[in-house]
Structure formats: C-alpha cells, structure tokens
DSSP file (Angstrom, degrees, kcal/mol; ACC not computed):
  #  RESIDUE AA STRUCTURE BP1 BP2  ACC     N-H-->O    O-->H-N    N-H-->O    O-->H-N    TCO  KAPPA ALPHA  PHI   PSI    X-CA   Y-CA   Z-CA
    1    1 A M              0   0    0      0, 0.0    35,-0.4     0, 0.0     2,-0.1   0.000 360.0 360.0 360.0 140.3  -10.3  -20.7    0.2
    2    2 A T     >  -     0   0    0     33,-0.1     4,-2.3     1,-0.1     5,-0.1  -0.444 360.0-107.5 -90.7 169.0   -7.4  -19.5   -1.9
    3    3 A V  H  > S+     0   0    0      2,-0.2     4,-2.7     1,-0.2     5,-0.2   0.909 122.2  52.6 -62.8 -41.9   -6.6  -16.0   -2.9
    4    4 A D  H  > S+     0   0    0      1,-0.2     4,-2.0     2,-0.2    -1,-0.2   0.903 109.2  48.8 -61.2 -40.6   -7.7  -16.8   -6.5
    5    5 A A  H  > S+     0   0    0      2,-0.2     4,-0.9     1,-0.2    -1,-0.2   0.892 110.0  52.4 -65.4 -38.9  -11.0  -18.1   -5.2
    6    6 A Y  H >< S+     0   0    0     -4,-2.3     3,-1.0     1,-0.2     4,-0.4   0.946 110.0  48.1 -59.2 -49.4  -11.4  -15.0   -3.1
    7    7 A L  H >< S+     0   0    0     -4,-2.7     3,-1.3     1,-0.3    -1,-0.2   0.875 106.3  58.3 -60.4 -37.4  -10.8  -12.8   -6.2
    8    8 A A  H 3< S+     0   0    0     -4,-2.0    -1,-0.3     1,-0.3    -2,-0.2   0.738 101.7  55.7 -66.1 -22.3  -13.3  -14.9   -8.2
    9    9 A T  T << S+     0   0    0     -3,-1.0    -1,-0.3    -4,-0.9    -2,-0.2   0.557  85.5 107.9 -86.2  -7.2  -16.0  -14.1   -5.7
   10   10 A L  S <  S-     0   0    0     -3,-1.3     5,-0.1    -4,-0.4    47,-0.1  -0.369  78.8 -99.3 -76.8 149.3  -15.7  -10.3   -6.0
   11   11 A P    >>  -     0   0    0      0, 0.0     4,-1.9     0, 0.0     3,-1.2  -0.270  35.9-111.0 -60.5 151.9  -18.3   -8.1   -7.7
   12   12 A A  T 34 S+     0   0    0      1,-0.3    -2,-0.1     2,-0.2     0, 0.0   0.789 114.0  59.2 -57.7 -31.2  -17.4   -7.1  -11.3
   13   13 A N  T 34 S+     0   0    0      1,-0.2    -1,-0.3    44,-0.1     4,-0.2   0.793 117.3  29.1 -73.9 -26.3  -16.8   -3.5  -10.4
   14   14 A V  T <> S+     0   0    0     -3,-1.2     4,-2.6     2,-0.1     5,-0.3   0.581  98.0  86.1-107.7 -12.5  -14.0   -4.2   -7.8
   15   15 A H  H  X S+     0   0    0     -4,-1.9     4,-2.6     1,-0.2     5,-0.2   0.922  90.0  48.8 -56.0 -48.6  -12.6   -7.4   -9.3
   16   16 A P  H  > S+     0   0    0      0, 0.0     4,-2.3     0, 0.0    -1,-0.2   0.875 112.3  49.9 -61.9 -34.7  -10.1   -5.6  -11.7
   17   17 A V  H  > S+     0   0    0     -4,-0.2     4,-2.5     2,-0.2     5,-0.2   0.945 112.6  45.7 -66.7 -48.1   -8.9   -3.3   -8.8
   18   18 A A  H  X S+     0   0    0     -4,-2.6     4,-2.3     1,-0.2    -1,-0.2   0.892 113.4  50.2 -62.8 -39.9   -8.3   -6.2   -6.5
   19   19 A E  H  X S+     0   0    0     -4,-2.6     4,-2.4    -5,-0.3    -1,-0.2   0.910 110.9  48.7 -65.5 -42.3   -6.6   -8.2   -9.3
   20   20 A A  H  X S+     0   0    0     -4,-2.3     4,-2.1    -5,-0.2    -2,-0.2   0.903 113.0  47.4 -64.7 -41.1   -4.3   -5.2  -10.1
   21   21 A L  H  X S+     0   0    0     -4,-2.5     4,-2.9     2,-0.2    -2,-0.2   0.886 110.6  52.4 -67.9 -37.9   -3.4   -4.7   -6.5
   22   22 A T  H  X S+     0   0    0     -4,-2.3     4,-2.7    -5,-0.2    -2,-0.2   0.924 109.6  49.2 -61.5 -44.7   -2.7   -8.4   -6.1
   23   23 A D  H  X S+     0   0    0     -4,-2.4     4,-2.1     2,-0.2    -2,-0.2   0.905 112.4  48.5 -60.9 -42.0   -0.4   -8.3   -9.1
   24   24 A L  H  X S+     0   0    0     -4,-2.1     4,-2.0     2,-0.2     5,-0.3   0.945 112.3  47.6 -63.7 -48.5    1.4   -5.3   -7.6
   25   25 A L  H  X S+     0   0    0     -4,-2.9     4,-2.7     1,-0.2    -2,-0.2   0.918 113.2  48.8 -60.0 -44.1    1.8   -6.9   -4.2
   26   26 A D  H  < S+     0   0    0     -4,-2.7    -1,-0.2     1,-0.2    -2,-0.2   0.880 111.7  49.6 -62.4 -38.2    3.1  -10.1   -5.8
   27   27 A S  H  < S+     0   0    0     -4,-2.1     3,-0.3    -5,-0.2    -1,-0.2   0.823 120.6  33.4 -74.4 -31.0    5.6   -8.3   -8.0
   28   28 A V  H  < S+     0   0    0     -4,-2.0     2,-1.2     1,-0.2     3,-0.2   0.866 118.1  50.3 -91.1 -41.5    7.0   -6.2   -5.1
   29   29 A L    ><  +     0   0    0     -4,-2.7     3,-1.6    -5,-0.3    -1,-0.2  -0.432  67.6 154.6 -95.4  60.3    6.8   -8.6   -2.2
   30   30 A T  T 3  S+     0   0    0     -2,-1.2    -1,-0.2    -3,-0.3    -2,-0.1   0.755  72.0  44.6 -64.1 -26.8    8.4  -11.5   -4.1
   31   31 A H  T 3  S+     0   0    0     -3,-0.2    -1,-0.3     2,-0.1     2,-0.2   0.358  94.8 102.2 -99.1   5.1    9.7  -13.2   -1.0
   32   32 A A    <   -     0   0    0     -3,-1.6     2,-0.4    -6,-0.1    13,-0.2  -0.544  69.0-127.4 -88.0 153.5    6.4  -12.9    1.0
   33   33 A D  E     -A   44   0A   0     11,-2.7    11,-3.0    -2,-0.2     2,-0.5  -0.777  21.6-154.3 -93.4 144.8    3.8  -15.5    1.5
   34   34 A C  E     +A   43   0A   0     -2,-0.4     2,-0.3     9,-0.2     9,-0.2  -0.983  28.9 137.0-124.6 128.6    0.3  -14.7    0.6
   35   35 A R  E     -A   42   0A   0      7,-1.9     7,-2.4    -2,-0.5     2,-0.4  -0.971  55.9 -81.1-156.5 167.6   -2.8  -16.3    2.1
   36   36 A L  E     +A   41   0A   0    -35,-0.4     2,-0.4    -2,-0.3   -33,-0.0  -0.603  43.2 177.9 -77.3 131.2   -6.2  -15.4    3.4
   37   37 A R  E >  S-A   40   0A   0      3,-2.8     3,-1.6    -2,-0.4    -2,-0.0  -0.996  73.0  -7.4-133.2 127.6   -6.2  -14.0    6.9
   38   38 A R  T 3  S-     0   0    0     -2,-0.4    -1,-0.1     1,-0.3    -2,-0.0   0.826 133.7 -53.4  53.8  32.4   -9.5  -12.9    8.5
   39   39 A G  T 3  S+     0   0    0      1,-0.2    -1,-0.3   -38,-0.1    -3,-0.1   0.472 121.9  78.1  88.8   3.0  -11.1  -13.4    5.2
   40   40 A H  E <  S-A   37   0A   0     -3,-1.6    -3,-2.8    -5,-0.1    -1,-0.2  -0.971  87.2 -84.3-141.9 159.5   -8.9  -11.3    2.9
   41   41 A P  E     -A   36   0A   0      0, 0.0    12,-1.8     0, 0.0     2,-0.4  -0.380  44.3-179.5 -67.0 132.6   -5.4  -11.6    1.2
   42   42 A V  E     -AB  35  52A   0     -7,-2.4    -7,-1.9    10,-0.2     2,-0.5  -1.000  19.3-145.7-134.4 132.7   -2.5  -10.7    3.4
   43   43 A W  E     -AB  34  51A   0      8,-3.4     7,-3.1    -2,-0.4     8,-1.4  -0.868  25.5-173.2 -98.5 127.4    1.2  -10.8    2.4
   44   44 A T  E     -AB  33  49A   0    -11,-3.0   -11,-2.7    -2,-0.5     2,-0.4  -0.889  21.6-158.7-124.4 151.7    3.6  -11.9    5.2
   45   45 A V  E >  S- B   0  48A   0      3,-2.2     3,-1.9    -2,-0.3   -13,-0.1  -0.997  90.0  -8.1-126.0 124.4    7.3  -12.1    5.8
   46   46 A D  T 3  S-     0   0    0     -2,-0.4    -1,-0.1     1,-0.3   -14,-0.1   0.883 130.1 -60.7  52.8  40.9    8.4  -14.4    8.6
   47   47 A D  T 3  S+     0   0    0      1,-0.2    -1,-0.3    -3,-0.0   -15,-0.0   0.522 112.2 121.9  65.8   9.9    4.7  -14.7    9.5
   48   48 A A  E <   -B   45   0A   0     -3,-1.9    -3,-2.2     1,-0.0    -1,-0.2  -0.891  69.5-113.9-100.8 128.4    4.4  -11.0   10.2
   49   49 A P  E     +B   44   0A   0      0, 0.0    -5,-0.2     0, 0.0     3,-0.1  -0.352  38.6 169.0 -62.2 134.6    1.9   -9.1    8.1
   50   50 A V  E     -     0   0A   0     -7,-3.1    15,-2.6     1,-0.5    16,-0.7   0.748  61.1 -23.5-109.2 -49.6    3.4   -6.6    5.6
   51   51 A A  E     +BC  43  64A   0     -8,-1.4    -8,-3.4    13,-0.3    -1,-0.5  -0.961  59.6 160.0-158.1 168.5    0.5   -5.6    3.4
   52   52 A G  E     -BC  42  63A   0     11,-2.2    11,-2.8    -2,-0.3     2,-0.3  -0.963  25.6-118.0-172.0-172.1   -2.9   -6.7    2.1
   53   53 A L  E     - C   0  62A   0    -12,-1.8     2,-0.4    -2,-0.3     9,-0.2  -0.992   9.3-160.9-146.5 153.0   -6.2   -5.8    0.5
   54   54 A R  E     - C   0  61A   0      7,-2.0     7,-3.1    -2,-0.3     2,-0.3  -0.976  16.2-143.5-137.4 121.8   -9.8   -6.0    1.5
   55   55 A A  E     - C   0  60A   0     -2,-0.4     5,-0.2     5,-0.2     2,-0.2  -0.628  19.1-179.9 -87.9 142.6  -12.6   -5.8   -1.1
   56   56 A H        -     0   0    0      3,-3.0   -42,-0.1    -2,-0.3    -1,-0.0  -0.660  47.0 -86.3-124.9-178.0  -15.8   -4.0   -0.4
   57   57 A R  S    S+     0   0    0     -2,-0.2   -44,-0.1     1,-0.2   -43,-0.1   0.870 123.0  14.6 -63.0 -37.5  -18.9   -3.5   -2.5
   58   58 A R  S    S+     0   0    0      1,-0.1     2,-0.3   -44,-0.1    -1,-0.2   0.434 129.2  18.4-121.4  -0.9  -17.7   -0.3   -4.2
   59   59 A H        -     0   0    0      2,-0.0    -3,-3.0    -5,-0.0     2,-0.4  -0.963  61.8-123.2-157.9 171.9  -13.9   -0.2   -3.5
   60   60 A V  E     -CD  55  76A   0     16,-2.7    16,-2.7    -2,-0.3     2,-0.6  -0.991  23.1-139.6-123.3 134.3  -10.8   -2.1   -2.4
   61   61 A T  E     -CD  54  75A   0     -7,-3.1    -7,-2.0    -2,-0.4     2,-0.5  -0.847   9.1-150.7 -97.1 125.4   -8.8   -1.0    0.6
   62   62 A F  E     -CD  53  74A   0     12,-3.0    12,-2.5    -2,-0.6     2,-0.4  -0.835  20.9-163.5 -92.4 127.1   -5.0   -1.3    0.2
   63   63 A L  E     -CD  52  73A   0    -11,-2.8   -11,-2.2    -2,-0.5     2,-0.4  -0.920  17.6-173.6-122.7 138.3   -3.4   -1.9    3.6
   64   64 A V  E     +CD  51  72A   0      8,-2.3     8,-1.4    -2,-0.4     7,-1.0  -0.998   6.8 173.8-129.0 128.9    0.2   -1.6    4.9
   65   65 A W        +     0   0    0    -15,-2.6     2,-0.3    -2,-0.4     5,-0.2   0.257  59.2  57.9-116.4  11.0    1.1   -2.8    8.4
   66   66 A R  S    S+     0   0    0    -16,-0.7     3,-0.5     3,-0.1     6,-0.1  -0.972  83.0  20.3-143.7 153.8    4.8   -2.4    8.4
   67   67 A G  S >  S-     0   0    0     -2,-0.3     3,-1.5     1,-0.2    27,-0.2  -0.339 109.9 -35.5  87.0-168.5    7.5    0.2    8.0
   68   68 A P  T 3  S+     0   0    0      0, 0.0    -1,-0.2     0, 0.0    22,-0.0   0.672 137.4  56.2 -66.4 -15.0    7.1    4.0    8.2
   69   69 A W  T >  S+     0   0    0     -3,-0.5     3,-1.3    21,-0.2    -5,-0.2  -0.011  78.1 161.5-105.2  29.0    3.7    3.8    6.7
   70   70 A V  T <   +     0   0    0     -3,-1.5    -5,-0.2     1,-0.3    -3,-0.0  -0.176  65.9  17.3 -53.6 140.3    2.3    1.4    9.3
   71   71 A D  T 3  S+     0   0    0     -7,-1.0     2,-0.4     1,-0.2    -1,-0.3   0.739  86.1 157.6  65.6  27.0   -1.5    1.3    9.5
   72   72 A T  E <   +D   64   0A   0     -8,-1.4    -8,-2.3    -3,-1.3     2,-0.4  -0.666  15.6 179.6 -79.1 133.3   -1.8    2.9    6.1
   73   73 A A  E     -D   63   0A   0     -2,-0.4     2,-0.5   -10,-0.2   -10,-0.2  -0.972   3.4-175.1-137.2 121.6   -5.2    2.2    4.4
   74   74 A V  E     -D   62   0A   0    -12,-2.5   -12,-3.0    -2,-0.4     2,-0.4  -0.970  19.0-138.3-122.0 126.9   -6.0    3.6    1.0
   75   75 A R  E     -D   61   0A   0     -2,-0.5     2,-0.5   -14,-0.2   -14,-0.2  -0.703  20.3-170.4 -83.9 128.9   -9.4    3.2   -0.6
   76   76 A V  E     +D   60   0A   0    -16,-2.7   -16,-2.7    -2,-0.4     3,-0.1  -0.985  15.7 172.8-124.8 124.8   -9.2    2.5   -4.4
   77   77 A C        +     0   0    0     -2,-0.5     2,-0.3     1,-0.2   -60,-0.2   0.739  68.6  23.3-101.3 -29.0  -12.3    2.6   -6.6
   78   78 A R  S >  S-     0   0    0      1,-0.1     3,-1.6   -61,-0.1     4,-0.3  -0.963  73.7-119.0-138.3 153.4  -10.9    2.1  -10.1
   79   79 A T  G >  S+     0   0    0     -2,-0.3     3,-1.6     1,-0.3    -1,-0.1   0.849 115.1  61.7 -60.4 -32.0   -7.7    0.7  -11.5
   80   80 A A  G 3  S+     0   0    0      1,-0.3    -1,-0.3     3,-0.1   -63,-0.0   0.704  97.2  60.7 -65.8 -18.2   -6.9    4.1  -12.9
   81   81 A D  G <  S+     0   0    0     -3,-1.6    -1,-0.3     2,-0.1    -2,-0.2   0.491  76.5 109.5 -86.7  -3.8   -6.8    5.4   -9.3
   82   82 A I    <   -     0   0    0     -3,-1.6     2,-1.7    -4,-0.3     3,-0.2  -0.632  62.6-148.3 -78.6 115.5   -4.0    3.1   -8.3
   83   83 A P     >  -     0   0    0      0, 0.0     4,-3.0     0, 0.0     5,-0.3  -0.610  19.8-176.8 -82.0  84.9   -0.8    5.2   -7.7
   84   84 A L  H  > S+     0   0    0     -2,-1.7     4,-2.6     1,-0.2     5,-0.2   0.879  76.9  47.3 -54.2 -47.2    1.6    2.5   -8.8
   85   85 A A  H  > S+     0   0    0      2,-0.2     4,-2.1     1,-0.2    -1,-0.2   0.909 114.9  46.8 -64.0 -41.5    4.8    4.4   -8.0
   86   86 A T  H  > S+     0   0    0      2,-0.2     4,-2.5     1,-0.2    -2,-0.2   0.939 114.5  45.6 -66.1 -47.8    3.6    5.4   -4.6
   87   87 A F  H  X S+     0   0    0     -4,-3.0     4,-2.3     1,-0.2    -2,-0.2   0.881 111.8  52.7 -64.7 -37.7    2.3    2.0   -3.6
   88   88 A T  H  X S+     0   0    0     -4,-2.6     4,-2.4    -5,-0.3    -1,-0.2   0.918 110.8  47.5 -62.5 -43.5    5.5    0.4   -4.9
   89   89 A A  H  X S+     0   0    0     -4,-2.1     4,-2.4    -5,-0.2    -2,-0.2   0.904 110.4  52.1 -63.9 -42.0    7.6    2.8   -2.8
   90   90 A L  H  X S+     0   0    0     -4,-2.5     4,-2.0     1,-0.2   -21,-0.2   0.925 112.2  45.9 -58.8 -45.4    5.4    2.1    0.3
   91   91 A L  H  X S+     0   0    0     -4,-2.3     4,-1.6     2,-0.2    -2,-0.2   0.889 110.4  52.5 -67.5 -40.0    5.9   -1.6   -0.1
   92   92 A A  H  X S+     0   0    0     -4,-2.4     4,-1.0     1,-0.2    -1,-0.2   0.907 111.3  47.5 -62.1 -41.5    9.7   -1.3   -0.7
   93   93 A E  H  X S+     0   0    0     -4,-2.4     4,-0.6     1,-0.2     3,-0.3   0.862 107.7  56.3 -66.5 -35.9    9.9    0.7    2.5
   94   94 A A  H >< S+     0   0    0     -4,-2.0     3,-0.5     1,-0.2    -1,-0.2   0.844 102.7  56.4 -65.2 -32.9    7.8   -1.8    4.4
   95   95 A L  H 3< S+     0   0    0     -4,-1.6    -1,-0.2     1,-0.2    -2,-0.2   0.817 107.8  45.8 -69.6 -30.5   10.3   -4.6    3.4
   96   96 A V  H 3<        0   0    0     -4,-1.0    -1,-0.2    -3,-0.3    -2,-0.2   0.510 360.0 360.0 -91.7  -4.2   13.3   -2.8    4.9
   97   97 A A    <<        0   0    0     -4,-0.6    -1,-0.2    -3,-0.5   -30,-0.2   0.491 360.0 360.0 -77.3 360.0   11.6   -1.9    8.2
C-alpha cells in the first residue's frame, strides 16, 4: 500500500488532518523517503525514522523520533489545531540531530 492509498482509506473526519500533516512533512523533510512502516507513513533519512503520522478514528498522531524532541507524539483533531510553525521547527531540529 502507498501513502496515498493509506490516506484514501481514512475516515472523512481525520483525512484532512492527515493530508495536511503529510503536506507539512513532505515540505520540510524534502530529502527524506516516505513509506508505510508498521501500517502508517514514516519519513526516514538514511533509513532512520525522523517523523511520521498515525491516523485513529477521531484524531491523527504526529510523531517525531529524532532530535531534541525525540519520542514526541502530538494528537491533532482538526486542521485548525495544527501548530504549523511549531511542527516545522520540530522537524527542522530533527534534521540536524
């Protein structure tokens, strides 16, 4: 399954959130590879996980596994709840770690 196919399977209430987070991850992690790992999208650099997302019935979890914010998990319920500047900074810091 591709990331696009994964997004297409999501419930209507979380699909826009997952799509917005995917766009953010793609725009910041331009040199990362993205593929499904353990059933959800994960962005990797040199095969090491940097960030990802996992959709649930009522929210999407934004995950960071690298940098000073290692093991960060933030629950997002609506696109309006996405702190773009904060998430962009987290991802930028994860890249230099």
